[in-house]
Steps between C-alpha positions, in 0.01 A plus 500: 500500500731220387229370265447851364870525415478162325180600318669813366828309452671798659838334567542465123475869417455752783873542571640364174311716247341798675828661626650489150197674349499757782866570425402641160281759672790586735736524202287759320435691822877536554530658155262788588445501878438874527168466316331318787426569864584227748131430557447451125806277477376278783135488389598412142744237630233324706235535230734333251597233754133416564432487127791260443412290803138447397577458131751222562268333752223517238724340236607210718152429637336506159772268372427251779127540445541417130732204570303327777425184300849477351662555839286231658598261222865579568452413866552853629338620822381861510282705733282612210374142457296543818352841419167540324527651150272792589729593791802493270323725248401749773859498623629579150256792467608630843865490391425706191304761696738529794811510284378770264301748709810695625643531148163608360462759776843640411405521131151633569350187341625615162396296197863435407580350843188281490593373153862430599394311813246298299768405248742400776246275670378351172849382408563396859207259473556401135796276583283241675125552441347231283377692196842661444747275684826660381701264723431227243589708193872429486734794455202736488411385851849577626487849354149570632584387853816709518330809358194461724682453831813708454440766234138613495490594873764763421242694295349620829818704554390749235221607737713544815852606400690684227624232258800526269401305188851374416553363849146365503571297185815364665295399806240332278771297326658409832168400653394301194821297492493450875144371483587280201791350691277418798223341294750285308648377827148442632413286198818300547396426858138417403600294196412158645161616634413671172577181304297293747192724483522579129558873548680633194765758578788628288735246654268199519376540143836566338758329724759759404805584700425838652821539698649747253186713498530535877869590479445759225212660692723530807780664303267759345351571844848581628556736206173676580604536864830660397315741270238599757740546790823609330491842663451348845762224485788681329651613829700327776193428715295369209782278374555366853132411535499324162813302589343404831191373322711304248677329792158415644386338175828307469450352846141408413625332181746285694240397756232413240725327248753326722307422814130494406582329170251717311532723198555857611358658183213256444329460837303707750748414772665841460410671173792722387436872564186432704664634816623802304157591365292428810733577792810694400337736249192625692698547823784681321259731314317585824833578670588727206163676529539528878819704460296792365161403642567390861145381562552241227677289760153419632435326170845341517407343833166383360669352194761326715226335706309410184797314347630357828390147411671521161810648661515212746457243222758662274760510776459133596756385238739771619467391862543138399806584291664688786430220747634243254824697449544555874442131564769407245744744660444336837 
């Protein structure tokens, strides 16, 4: 099982990307909850979760499959090195089938849903497969990766929930910038290996300072959040929750910058807003749904268990900070 997790690279995405994408479904459900029975709400939720889970697994595995030689040259050790190519290909096909059958059943195998899914998977693979290899196409690679992983999966929502176009555009912008921020940070971290192996990325081929791009993306993401949730946060409870989260991020900043001696905005140590998107947001939305749909607390429990590892990781700096302060007081 441990090798399976490593093969799929699950720790890199299952609780740091899937919950955020699921939150968009929850957001649109909250806008028009009376249109759906609880059984429909739950079945659509799990169908979308399975789609996201298998799509992201597919993207990461096909990336590793395409980069085997480069990764070996860089001295990396991966489970996929010891798996026969035919087994990897069969695994990729199984991911596509398993991840899409529930959605296709919901849509009645409509031509539009088949086309949308095909487009999503094509761009999911295009970042790394050899004859397209967008990851080596500079700024175009950054855009393609962000769109493929963060934006295109949202198109499935049109088949399972009522979508407000204005809010959908805001979510697309938010997701795109969030994905762009992550891939820029990722390239910063992989810079030395990319130079060593000759892989040309936006950063390695241009050597530009990308700090400001990351900061600007973060600022626009915050603006999008305020636009999307203005009706939910403009009340005492909402403002209190936002202030509580700001305090959390401030503590994380102190721990990362002052004690870990790393750059808070430019590392994966604790990416700003990651806890908001993948822990705070999905849990809060499920609580809000549960007020009017009591059975939704079943999903809340399931989501809590799903993100428990991330929750534990994200609270480590908080626990450390508290212990450090208590130790100084004593």
